[in-house]
C-alpha positions in Angstrom: -20.1 -2.3 25.2 -17.0 -0.6 25.8 -14.2 -0.3 23.1 -10.9 -2.5 23.6 -7.9 -0.4 24.6 -5.6 -0.2 21.5 -2.7 -2.7 21.5 0.9 -2.2 22.2 2.1 -5.5 21.0 0.2 -6.7 18.0 0.7 -10.5 17.0 -0.1 -12.2 14.0 -3.7 -13.4 15.6 -4.3 -9.5 16.3 -3.8 -8.4 12.7 -6.7 -7.0 11.0 -7.0 -9.3 7.6 -8.9 -7.3 4.8 -9.1 -8.7 1.2 -8.8 -6.5 -1.7 -8.6 -7.0 -5.4 -4.8 -6.8 -5.5 -4.2 -9.1 -2.5 -4.8 -9.5 1.2 -4.1 -6.7 3.4 -2.6 -7.7 7.0 -3.0 -4.3 9.0 -0.6 -4.4 11.7 -1.0 -0.8 13.0 -4.1 1.5 12.5 -6.6 3.4 14.2 -8.7 1.2 16.4 -6.0 -1.4 16.7 -3.1 0.6 17.9 -3.1 4.0 19.6 -0.7 5.3 16.8 -1.8 8.6 15.5 1.1 9.4 13.2 1.8 5.8 11.5 0.1 3.1 10.0 1.6 -0.5 8.7 -0.1 -2.8 6.5 1.7 -6.1 4.9 0.3 -6.8 1.4 0.7 -10.2 -0.4 0.1 -9.5 -4.1 -0.3 -12.5 -6.2 1.4 -12.6 -9.8 -0.4 -10.7 -12.5 -2.1 -8.3 -9.8 -1.5 -4.7 -9.0 -2.7 -1.8 -7.1 -3.3 0.8 -9.9 -3.0 4.2 -9.8 -4.2 6.3 -6.7 -3.2 9.0 -4.4 -3.6 9.6 -0.6 -4.5 13.2 -0.4 -3.6 13.6 3.5 -0.9 10.5 3.7 2.8 10.0 2.6 3.7 6.6 2.0 7.0 4.3 2.4 6.9 0.8 0.4 9.4 -1.6 1.6 9.9 -4.9 -0.3 9.9 -8.0 1.8 9.9 -10.5 -1.1 9.3 -10.7 -5.0 9.6 -8.0 -7.7 7.7 -4.6 -7.6 7.2 -2.5 -10.6 6.6 0.7 -8.6 5.4 3.9 -10.0 5.8 7.5 -8.3 4.3 9.8 -10.4 5.5 9.1 -13.8 8.4 7.6 -12.9 8.8 3.7 -12.8 11.7 1.2 -10.9 11.7 -2.3 -10.3 12.2 -2.9 -6.7 13.6 -6.0 -4.9 13.8 -7.1 -1.4 15.1 -4.8 1.0 14.4 -1.9 -1.7 12.0 1.2 -1.0 9.9 4.0 -2.4 8.9 6.9 -1.0 5.6 8.7 -2.0 4.8 12.1 -0.7 1.3 12.9 0.1 -1.2 13.3 -2.6 1.4 11.9 -5.6 -0.2 9.6 -7.6 1.5 6.1 -7.5 1.0 2.5 -8.4 2.4 -0.8 -7.4 2.5 -4.0 -9.9 3.8 -7.3 -9.1 6.5 -7.7 -11.4 7.4 -11.2 -10.8 6.2 -14.9 -11.1 5.5 -15.5 -7.5 3.9 -13.2 -4.7 5.1 -9.9 -4.0 5.2 -9.0 -0.2 5.7 -5.6 1.0 5.0 -3.7 4.0 3.3 -0.1 3.3 4.0 2.6 6.3 1.5 5.5 5.9 1.4 8.6 8.0 -0.5 10.2 9.4 -2.9 7.5 10.9 -5.7 10.0 11.9 -6.8 12.6 9.3 -9.7 14.2 7.7 -10.8 13.4 4.1 -10.5 10.2 1.9 -7.7 7.9 2.7 -7.5 6.9 -1.1 -8.5 8.3 -4.5 -8.3 6.0 -7.5 -7.1 7.6 -10.7 -6.2 4.6 -12.8 -8.9 5.6 -15.4 -7.9 9.4 -15.8 -5.3 10.6 -18.3 -2.4 10.3 -18.3 -2.3 7.5 -16.0 -4.6 5.3 -17.9 -2.2 5.1 -20.7 1.2 4.7 -18.8 1.3 0.8 -18.9 0.8 -1.1 -21.9 -2.4 -3.5 -22.0 0.1 -6.7 -21.6 1.4 -5.2 -18.5 -2.0 -4.6 -16.9 
């Protein structure tokens, strides 16, 4: 059985949808879907009260672009509220977290680079100090 050629144009039907605890991920570009070696693109729809707790990507930098809703975005120990059209840049291996700060869905695009790398894509540090104490229990 042969592997299909990577796509150059990705339709909504082509997106690879993966569930996650913080909301569904619609992968629009990643290894196996497109031939991109330096870029990945995922659209995340995060329901109210959810968050992608503190983590890092050892080999990848990331840009988060808010499409709709409000994000409480952490980059290292600094946080900002981001709204539609606003961006956060996360350098490779820097701890960060994204939390829905609104009453409706938060929709954002995450652009990660590179798409092809060695090692883990993500390391969860949410249970480690100081990350486990940066947000109040009511905000979690």
